[in-house]
ZADODREN-207720 format. One line per 2 residues: number of its first residue (from 1); for each residue y negated, z, x negated of C-alpha. Coordinates in steps of 0.2 Angstrom, whole numbers, always signed. Each point is the difference from the previous one (the first is absolute). Layout:
REM ZADODREN-207720
NUM) Y Z X ~ ...
This chain:
REM ZADODREN-207720
1) +69 +29 +124 ~ -9 -12 -12
3) -6 -17 +5 ~ -3 -14 -13
5) -6 -18 +2 ~ +12 -11 -11
7) -6 -16 -7 ~ +13 -14 +0
9) +3 +2 -18 ~ +7 +18 +4
11) +14 -8 +9 ~ +6 -8 -17
13) +4 +18 -5 ~ +11 +3 +15
15) +7 -18 +4 ~ +17 +2 -8
17) +3 +18 +3 ~ +13 -3 +13
19) +11 -11 -11 ~ +7 +14 -11
21) -12 -5 -14 ~ -4 +18 -5
23) +9 +17 +1 ~ -3 +13 +13
25) +0 +19 -2 ~ -2 +15 +12
27) -18 +5 +5 ~ -7 +17 -5
29) +8 +8 +15 ~ +16 -10 +0
31) -2 -6 +18 ~ -4 -18 -5
33) +3 -13 -14 ~ -14 -7 -10
35) -1 -14 -13 ~ +0 +6 -18
37) -13 -14 -3 ~ -7 -15 +10
39) +7 -17 -4 ~ -17 -7 -5
41) -2 -18 -2 ~ -15 +2 -12
43) -5 +13 -13 ~ -8 +12 +12
45) -2 +14 -14 ~ -13 -12 -9
47) -7 -9 +15 ~ -4 +16 +10
49) -1 +12 -14 ~ +5 +18 +1
51) -7 +18 -3 ~ +10 +16 -1
53) +3 +16 -8 ~ +15 +11 -4
55) +5 +14 -11 ~ -5 -4 -17
57) -4 -19 +3 ~ -11 -11 +10
59) -2 -19 +4 ~ -15 -10 +3
61) +4 -19 +1 ~ -15 -11 +5
63) +2 -14 +14 ~ +2 -18 -6
65) -2 -17 +7 ~ +16 -6 +8
67) -1 -18 -6 ~ -3 +6 -18
69) +15 +13 +0 ~ +12 -13 +8
71) -5 -13 -13 ~ +3 +12 -14
73) +17 +5 +7 ~ +5 -18 +2
75) -5 -4 -18 ~ +12 +15 -6
77) +15 -8 +9 ~ +0 -14 -12
79) -7 +10 -15 ~ +5 +18 +2
81) -7 +5 -17 ~ -17 -8 +2
83) -15 +9 -8 ~ -10 +11 +11
85) -16 -8 -8 ~ +7 -17 +7
87) +2 +8 +17 ~ -18 +6 +0
89) -7 -16 -7 ~ +9 -12 +12
91) +5 +9 +16 ~ -5 +18 +3
93) -18 +3 -6 ~ -2 +18 +5
95) +0 +12 +15 ~ -7 -8 +16
97) -8 +14 +11 ~ -1 -3 +19
99) -18 +7 -1 ~ -5 -14 -12
101) -12 +5 -15 ~ +0 -5 -18
103) +11 +6 -14 ~ -9 +3 -16
105) +15 +1 -11 ~ +2 -15 -13
107) +16 -10 -1 ~ +7 +11 -15
109) -2 +16 +9 ~ +8 -6 +15
111) +15 -7 -10 ~ +1 +17 -8
113) +1 +9 +17 ~ +14 -12 +5
115) +9 +2 -16 ~ -1 +19 +0
117) +0 +4 +18 ~ -15 +10 +0
119) -19 -1 -3 ~ -17 +0 +9
121) -6 -14 +10 ~ -19 +0 +2
123) -5 -7 +17 ~ -17 -3 +6
125) -7 -5 +17 ~ -9 -16 +2
127) -17 -4 +6 ~ -12 -14 +3
129) -19 -2 +3 ~ -8 -5 +17
131) -18 -5 -4 ~ -9 +11 -13
133) +1 +17 +8 ~ +18 +1 +7
135) +16 +4 -8 ~ +16 -4 +9
137) +16 +10 -5 ~ +15 -10 +6
139) +15 +9 -8 ~ +4 +17 -5
141) +12 +6 -13 ~ +18 +4 +6
143) +3 +17 +5 ~ -18 +4 +5
145) -6 +1 +18 ~ -16 -10 +5
147) -6 +16 +10 ~ +1 +11 -16
149) -9 -13 -11 ~ -14 -2 +13
151) -2 +19 +1 ~ -1 +1 -19
153) -13 -13 -1 ~ -10 +7 +13
155) +0 +17 -8 ~ -7 -7 -16
157) -13 -10 +9 ~ -6 +17 +8
159) +0 +9 -17 ~ -10 -15 -8
161) +14 -2 -13 ~ -1 -19 +3
163) -18 -4 +3 ~ +3 -19 +1
165) +9 +2 +17 ~ -9 +6 +16
167) +13 -1 +13 ~ +19 -3 +3
169) +9 -6 +16 ~ +17 -6 +6
171) +0 -17 +8 ~ +19 -2 -2
173) +11 -9 +13 ~ +17 -6 -5
175) -7 -3 -18 ~ -9 +13 -11
177) -19 -2 +1 ~ -10 +15 -7
179) -19 -4 -1 ~ -11 +8 -13
181) -19 -2 +2 ~ -10 -1 -16
183) -18 +4 -4 ~ -11 -15 -2
185) +1 -5 -18 ~ +15 +11 -4
187) +13 -6 -12 ~ +17 -2 +9
189) +10 +0 -15 ~ -7 +17 -5
191) +4 +7 +17 ~ +18 -7 +0
193) +3 +7 -18 ~ -4 +17 +6
195) +11 -1 +15 ~ +14 -7 -10
197) -1 +15 -12 ~ -4 +14 +13
199) +10 -5 +16 ~ +17 -6 +4
201) -6 -18 +0 ~ +9 -1 -17
203) +15 +10 -2 ~ +17 +0 -10
205) +17 -3 +7 ~ +12 +9 -12
207) +16 -11 -1 ~ +17 +10 -1
209) +14 -12 +3 ~ +13 +14 +2
211) +14 -4 +12 ~ +19 +3 +4
213) +12 -11 -9 ~ +18 -1 +6
215) +14 +5 -11 ~ +14 -13 +0
217) +15 +6 +9 ~ -8 +15 +8
219) -11 +4 +15 ~ -11 +10 -12
221) -17 -6 -6 ~ -10 +5 -15
223) -19 +1 -1 ~ -7 -11 -14
225) -17 -7 -5 ~ +3 -19 +0
227) -10 -15 -6 ~ -4 -16 +11
229) +15 -10 -6 ~ +13 +14 +3
231) -6 +4 +18 ~ +1 -19 +4
233) +17 -2 -8 ~ +6 +15 +10
235) -6 -7 +16 ~ +9 -17 -4
237) +16 +9 -4 ~ -2 +9 +17
239) -4 -16 +9 ~ +15 -9 -7
241) +11 +15 +6 ~ -8 -1 +17
243) +3 -18 +1 ~ +18 +2 -5
245) +3 +13 +13 ~ -8 -10 +13
247) +11 -15 -4 ~ +15 +11 +0
249) -5 +6 +17 ~ -3 -17 +7
251) +16 -6 -7 ~ +9 +14 +8
253) -8 -3 +17 ~ +4 -19 -2
255) +19 +4 -4 ~ +1 +11 +16
257) -7 -14 +11 ~ +11 -13 -9
259) +15 +12 +4 ~ -4 +0 +18
261) -3 -19 +1 ~ +17 -3 -8
263) +8 +10 +14 ~ -10 -10 +13
265) +7 -16 -9 ~ +18 +6 +2
267) -2 +3 +18 ~ -9 -16 +4
269) +15 -10 -6 ~ +10 +8 +14
271) -13 +5 +12 ~ +10 -2 +16
273) +14 +11 -7 ~ -13 +13 -5
275) -7 +1 +17 ~ +17 +1 +8
277) +4 +15 -11 ~ -16 +9 +4
279) +2 -3 +19 ~ +18 +6 +0
281) -4 +16 -10 ~ +0 +17 +8
283) -17 +6 -9 ~ -11 -4 -14
285) +11 +9 -14 ~ +15 -9 +6
287) -9 -17 +0 ~ -6 +4 -18
289) +17 +4 -6 ~ +8 -16 +7
291) -14 -11 -7 ~ +2 +8 -17
293) +19 -3 +1 ~ -2 -18 +6
295) -14 -6 -11 ~ +2 +11 -16
297) -17 +9 +3 ~ -7 +17 -5
299) -8 +13 +11 ~ -18 -7 -4
301) +4 -18 +5 ~ +10 +5 +15
303) -14 +11 +6 ~ -13 -14 -2
305) +11 -12 +10 ~ +2 +12 +14
307) -19 +3 +0 ~ -5 -19 +0
309) -9 -7 +15 ~ +8 -13 +11
311) -13 -13 -3 ~ +4 +1 -19
313) +17 -8 +5 ~ -8 -17 +4
315) +4 -15 -11 ~ -19 +0 -6
317) +0 +18 -5 ~ +17 -1 -9
319) -7 -14 -10 ~ -16 +11 -4
321) +11 +14 -6 ~ +10 -11 -12
323) -16 -7 -6 ~ -7 +18 -3
325) +16 +4 -10 ~ -2 -15 -12
327) -19 +5 -3 ~ +5 +18 -2
329) +13 -4 -13 ~ -12 -11 -9
331) -13 +14 -1 ~ +13 +12 -6
333) +5 -11 -14 ~ -18 -2 -5
335) -2 +19 +0 ~ +16 +3 -10
337) -7 -13 -13 ~ -16 +9 -1
339) +8 +17 -2 ~ +10 -7 -14
341) -15 -8 -10 ~ -13 +13 -6
343) -12 -14 -6 ~ +1 -7 +18
345) -5 +17 +7 ~ -14 +1 -12
347) -7 -17 +6 ~ +1 +7 +18
349) -10 +16 -5 ~ -13 -11 -8
351) -1 -12 +15 ~ -2 +15 +12
353) -14 +8 -12 ~ -9 -17 +1
355) +2 +0 +19 ~ -8 +17 +1
357) -14 -5 -12 ~ -4 -16 +10
359) -1 +10 +16 ~ -9 +15 -5
361) -10 -4 -16 ~ -19 +4 +2
363) -14 -2 -13 ~ -4 +15 -11
365) -13 +12 +6 ~ -3 +9 -16
367) -8 -10 -14 ~ +2 +3 -19
369) -17 +2 -8 ~ +3 +7 -17
371) -11 +13 -9 ~ -14 -12 -4
373) -5 +2 +19 ~ -4 +18 -1
375) -19 +6 +1 ~ -8 +10 -12
377) -6 +17 +7 ~ -11 +14 -7
379) +1 +15 +11 ~ -16 +7 -6
381) -9 -15 +7 ~ +4 +7 +18
383) -5 +18 -3 ~ -18 +6 +4
385) -6 +8 -16 ~ -4 +18 +5
387) +0 +17 -9 ~ +11 +14 +7
389) +6 +17 -6 ~ +19 +1 +0
391) +7 +17 +4 ~ +18 +5 -4
393) +6 +18 +4 ~ +13 +10 -9
395) +12 -2 +15 ~ -1 -19 -2
397) -13 -5 +14 ~ -12 -14 -4
399) -16 -8 +8 ~ -16 -8 -5
401) -18 +5 +5 ~ -16 -9 -1
403) -9 +16 -6 ~ +1 +19 +0
405) -13 +14 -4 ~ +12 +12 -9
407) +19 +4 -1 ~ -1 +13 +14
409) -6 -13 +12 ~ +16 -11 -2
411) +13 +4 +13 ~ +18 +4 -6
413) +15 +7 +10 ~ +2 +19 +1
415) +8 +6 -16 ~ -3 -16 -10
417) -14 -2 -13 ~ -9 -15 -8
419) +9 -5 -16 ~ -10 -16 -5
421) -16 -7 +5 ~ -4 -17 -8
423) -12 -13 +3 ~ +4 -19 +1
425) -4 -17 +7 ~ +10 -6 +15
427) +5 -15 -12 ~ +7 +12 -13
429) +16 +9 +1 ~ +6 +18 -1
431) +16 +5 -10 ~ +10 +15 +7
433) +11 +8 -14 ~ +15 +11 +5
435) +11 +13 -6 ~ +15 -12 -1
437) -9 -11 -13 ~ -5 -14 +13
439) -17 -8 +2 ~ -5 -6 +17
441) -16 -12 +0 ~ -9 -6 +16
443) -17 -7 +3 ~ -13 +13 +6
445) -3 -12 +14 ~ +17 +4 +7
447) -2 +18 +1 ~ -4 +8 +17
449) -19 +2 +2 ~ -4 +16 +9
451) -9 +16 +0 ~ +16 +8 +7
453) +15 +6 -9 ~ +6 -17 -6
455) +18 -5 -1 ~ +15 +5 -10
457) +3 -11 -15 ~ +18 -3 +6
459) -8 -12 +13 ~ -6 -11 -14
461) +15 +2 -13 ~ +18 +5 +0
463) +0 +17 -8 ~ +17 +8 -4
465) +5 +17 +6 ~ -11 +14 -9
467) -10 -13 -9 ~ -18 +7 -2
469) -17 -7 -5 ~ -4 +6 -18
471) -15 -12 -4 ~ -12 -12 +7
473) -10 -14 -9 ~ -14 -10 +7
475) +2 -18 -8 ~ -19 -4 +3
477) -7 -5 -16 ~ -15 +11 +2
479) +11 +15 +1 ~ +13 -3 -14
481) -4 +8 -16 ~ -6 -9 -15
483) +13 -3 -14 ~ -3 +9 -16
485) +4 -6 -17 ~ +16 +9 -6
487) +4 +6 -18 ~ +14 -9 -9
489) +16 +8 +5 ~ +9 +9 -14
491) +18 -8 -4 ~ +14 +11 +7
493) +17 +2 -9 ~ +9 -4 +16
495) -8 -11 +14 ~ +0 +9 +17
497) +10 -8 +14 ~ -8 -14 +9
499) -16 +0 -11 ~ -7 -17 -3
501) -17 -9 -2 ~ -9 -2 +17
503) -15 -8 +7 ~ -17 +9 -1
505) -4 +13 +13 ~ -5 +9 +11
507) +16 +8 +1 ~ +11 +11 +12
509) +5 +16 -9 ~ +14 +9 +8
511) +10 +16 -5 ~ +17 +5 +7
513) +7 +18 +2 ~ +12 -4 -14
515) -15 -1 -12 ~ +0 -19 -2
517) -15 -11 +2 ~ -5 -18 +2
519) -16 -10 -3 ~ +0 -17 +8
521) -14 -13 +4 ~ -6 +1 +18
523) +0 -20 +0 ~ +18 +0 +5
525) -4 +9 +16 ~ -16 -8 +5
527) +7 -12 +13 ~ +6 +7 +17
529) +18 +5 -1 ~ +14 -1 +13
531) +4 +15 +11 ~ +13 +5 -14
533) -13 +1 -13 ~ +2 -2 -19
535) +7 +11 -13 ~ -11 +7 -13
537) +12 +13 -7 ~ +19 +0 -1
539) +5 +18 +3 ~ +17 +9 -4
541) +9 +8 +14 ~ -9 +16 +6
543) -16 -5 -9 ~ -16 -3 +9
545) -18 -5 -4 ~ -12 +15 +1
547) -16 -9 -2 ~ -7 -18 -3
549) -18 -5 -4 ~ -11 -14 -7
551) -5 +0 -18 ~ -12 -9 -11
553) +9 +6 -16 ~ -12 +13 -6
555) +5 +15 +11 ~ +11 +15 -5
557) +16 +4 +9 ~ +1 +18 +7
559) +18 +6 +4 ~ +8 +17 +6
561) +18 +4 +1 ~ +9 +13 +12
563) +3 +12 -14 ~ -18 +1 -4
565) -3 -12 -15 ~ -15 -11 +0
567) -4 -15 -11 ~ -15 -12 -3
569) +1 -16 -9 ~ -9 -17 -1
571) +6 -12 +13 ~ +1 -14 -13
573) +15 +8 -7 ~ +10 -6 +15
575) +7 -17 -5 ~ -5 -14 +12
577) +13 -10 +9 ~ -1 -16 +10
579) +12 +4 +14 ~ +8 +16 +8
581) +8 +10 -14 ~ +9 +17 -2
583) -15 +6 -11 ~ -2 +10 -16
585) +0 +19 -2 ~ -17 +7 +5
587) +6 +19 -1 ~ +16 +6 -8
589) +7 +12 +12 ~ +13 +15 -2
591) +15 +0 +10 ~ -3 +3 +19
593) -19 -3 -2 ~ -10 -14 +8
595) -17 -7 +1 ~ -9 +6 +16
597) -17 -8 -3 ~ -10 -14 -9
599) -18 -5 +0 ~ -11 -12 -11
601) -16 +8 -7 ~ -14 -11 -6
603) -12 +15 -2 ~ +1 +17 -9
605) -2 +10 +16 ~ +13 -11 +10
607) +18 +6 +0 ~ +16 +5 +9
609) -2 +16 +11 ~ +16 +9 +3
611) +5 +17 +8 ~ +13 +12 -7
613) +13 +9 +10 ~ -11 +16 -2
615) -15 -9 +8 ~ -10 -3 -16
617) -8 -17 -1 ~ -3 -9 -16
619) -8 -17 -4 ~ +8 -10 -14
621) -14 -9 -9 ~ -7 -3 -17
623) -12 +14 +0 ~ +14 +12 +0
625) +15 -9 -8 ~ +0 -11 -15
627) +5 -18 +1 ~ +18 -2 -7
629) +12 -15 -1 ~ +11 -7 +12
631) +18 +6 +0 ~ -4 +18 -4
633) +6 +15 +10 ~ -18 +6 +2
635) -7 +17 +1 ~ +6 +15 +11
637) -14 +7 +11 ~ +10 +14 +9
639) +11 +14 -6 ~ +9 +4 +17
641) +3 -11 +15 ~ -2 -18 +1
643) -13 -14 +6 ~ +3 -1 +19
645) -11 -14 +5 ~ -14 -12 -5
647) -16 +2 +9 ~ -5 -17 +7
649) -18 -4 +3 ~ -5 -16 +9
651) -3 -14 -12 ~ -17 -8 +6
653) -7 -15 -8 ~ -17 -8 +4
655) -6 -17 -3 ~ -14 +7 -11
657) +14 +4 -13 ~ -1 +19 +3
659) +17 +9 +3 ~ +2 +16 +9
661) +15 +10 -2
C-alpha cells in the first residue's frame, strides 16, 4: 500500500465527496466505485500543477500560488470575459514553484504563455553572499534535485572548469543551504554565471496547459490546450455544479428529516393513544400498520416512531422536536431559494473561494525577476587554454590527446582506423559533418581526453540510424585555411536552386551521391550545437553526403562516380549559400550512376584515390586530368567494371600548417 501525509488543504478536495457532488464509476476491476473527479474547493490543476504523457499528447502545467489563483477566479465570476493580461497584471503574476527560485521571463512573455497555453519559463536558483568568500544558494529550480546539483558542481570543481570555486557542501536543514567556498579575490558573479549556464541551477519549465475538458451532456472529455481564462472558467462552471449538487443533496436530507419530524408531530398530539396502540399490538409490523391507519403515516414515519427512545416522549423533548421541525423547514426554504437563484449560488461560490483564500493563502515563494537580471557569460573564460590533437575514426569514435609521435602510436579499436587528426585549442570547437547533411559542433574541451580508444560520437550527439561521419573540421583559427580572392562569377542563364550571396569563408564544401554540392560559410557552425546538430545540406530521399571538407576558395574539386567518370573543377564555381540548401549540380550523372567520392585538392599532386572493381587504383588529380567546369559528366577512366571504393587516407593537420594525407 502507499502512505501519504495530507496537508489540511488536501481535505478541501474531499470534503464534499459524500454529498453526491460528483459522479462515481466502477474502478478498473469493477469491484469498487470511484469518483470521476474530486469536488475540489479550489483550482487544484493550477495550484498543484500537473505533468503527464499519453499517446500523441502531453501536459506540463506549473504550480501557482493559491491566493493568486483564487483571486483571479473570483475576478472572473464578475467579469468572465476579462483579458488575460489583466489577470496577470492584477492577480496571477506567474507560476509559483514550491522550491522558490526566480523567474527570468518578462511580463509580456508570461502573458503570451497564459494566452497560448504553452511556452518556456526560465527559472533560476537564488543565492546570497556571506562575507567575501562564501556563496549561499538558498533555492533551486523546480524539478531539479539538490543532490544532483551539488554533484554536478563538485564535478566541475574537480575538473577545474570553474576556477573561482574551491569547495561545495550541503548545510541544508528544512531550508536549502548549499555553500560554495570561493578563492580569495575571486569574482562571485563570474562563478555564478558559469553555474547558471552549465548546471541545473538555471533551467526551463516548458508549459503545456493541455487538459481534459468535459463535453456538455456526455461523460466523455476532450483533450485541449487551454489558456488561463479558459481553465479558470471551466473550474468556476464545475464549482457551480458542485455547489448546486451539494445544495440539492442537503435539501433532500432536510426533507427526509422534516418528513419524519412531521410524523412525530402527528403522534405527539395524541401521545397516550399512540402508546396504547403500540402496547396492544401483537408485534412490530402490527403496531406499524395500526399507527399508519390511525395517524395517516407512511412506512418511514411509522418506523421512526417505533424506534424512538422513551425519554424522547418527555414534554421537554417533544418541544425540542417541534423546534427542530421549524428550523429545518426554515433551512429548506432557504435552500430552495438558493437553488432557484443562480446569481445567489454564484455569490455562494465566491464567498466559499474567499474563505479558502483567507485560510490557506501564503506568500509567493518564486520571485519574478525579468531578463535584465541575467548574468553575462563567456564560456571560453572558464576553459584552460591548451592545445590538443583531436582524433576521429572512420567508425565514429572520438578523443583528444595532448601529443603523439606518429599515427601508428595512436590506439584505435580493432578493425577501425583514423579518419581525421586535427589540432586545436580547448577553447576552440570541432565540427563533425555527417552523411545526413548535419553538422554537430562541440568545444574541444568537451571531448574525452584519453590515450585509449575514446568514446563513440553518439555519446555526444543524437545520431540517426546509419548516420556516418564524412568530414571533420577544426575551428581553431590557426588551422582554418586562408580565404583566397575569387574570380568574378560568370552570369548564368538560369540561377541554380538556393544560390545566393553569402558571407566570406572559409567554407564547408560538401558533395552528395546524387552529384549535388553546397558551399556554405563555416561561421554558421562555429558555436556549439545541440545534440541534434544543424543542417548544412538538404538532401532528397535516398541521397547522402559522400564527403565534406573545409575550403579557402582556391582548391579544385575532385569527383568520381560509380560508373567510372571523374571530374575536376574549381571550387569557386559552386555557388555560396547562407544556410542549408539542396545545392547545385557538381557532376551530371547518367541514370543509375552516383558519386562515390569527393576530395578538395590545393596542390597538383593532391587528389582523390579510387579503386576499380578489377583492383586497379587511380588518383584523380590535375597532373593527370584537366580542370573542367562544374556540371559536366566528366571523363571516363575505365572501360569495364566500375569504381568500387574510395581509398581513404587519414587527414592529418599540424599547427605548423603542413598537412599530411
